[in-house]
N, C-alpha and C positions, 0 to 999 in steps of 0.2 A: 342189471336186473335188481340188485339190492336197493339201489337208490330209488328206483321207481316203485318199489313195494312199501317203502317207509311212509310216504304220505297216506297211502291207502290204509295201512295198519294203524297209524296214528288217528286217522278219522274214525275208524271203527271203534277204537278204544274210547275216544271222546264221546261219540254218539251212544255207545253201549253203556256208559256210566250214567247217562241221563243228565249230563252237565247242561246247565242253563234251563232246565225244566223245574218249575216250582210245583211242589206237591201240595195239594189242598190240605188245609189244616182246619180242624173243628174247634170251636170255642163256645163255652156256655157263659152267659152273662146277662146283665140287665141293661136295657137301653137307658142311657142317661140324657141323651139329646138326639134330636133328629132335625135335619135340614132337608126339607122336601125339594127346595129349589136346586140344591147341589146334589141331591140324591145320595146323601150320606147320613150315617148314624154313628154315634159314639156309644161304646159299651162301658160298663163300670171298671174295666181294666184300663181305661184311658185311650184305647185304640180307636181310630176312626176307620170306618168301613164304607166303601163306595158301592152303591147298588147299581147294577146294570139295568138297562131299560126293561129287560124281560123278567126281572124279579118283582113279584107282586108284594108290595109292602104297605098298601093302603090301610090294612088292619093293624099295623104296628104303631105303638105309641110309647112315649117315655114311661118307664116303669115296667114294661113287659119283659119277662124272662124269655130269652131266646137261645137257640143253638145256631151258630153261624158257621158255615163252611166257606172258607175264602182262600184265595191264591194271591201271591205277590205278583203284581204287574206294574212295571215302571215305578217301583217304589211305593205303590199303594196297595192296601188290602182290598181286593175286589171280591165281592160276595158272589159265590157260586150258588148257594142256597141258604135260606133262612127259615126257621120254624119256631113257633111259640112252644114253650115247655109247660 
């Protein structure tokens, strides 16, 4: 009985801690470059952010001050939302 409970308890502990889930982070910055073809932008912190297809970014330009909410997915900063400040 004990042996059969161990995998269940271990699974609950791992899932309960949120292991593997990336929490969204918010960053304020200024856009220093934008690549519309790659759907990416770079902020003044040097980080590159990938824009998903559903993110409206037509009104964003180099020099705009923005707040970016992003998550880490496969090693990339993927934008969940972006707004001008």
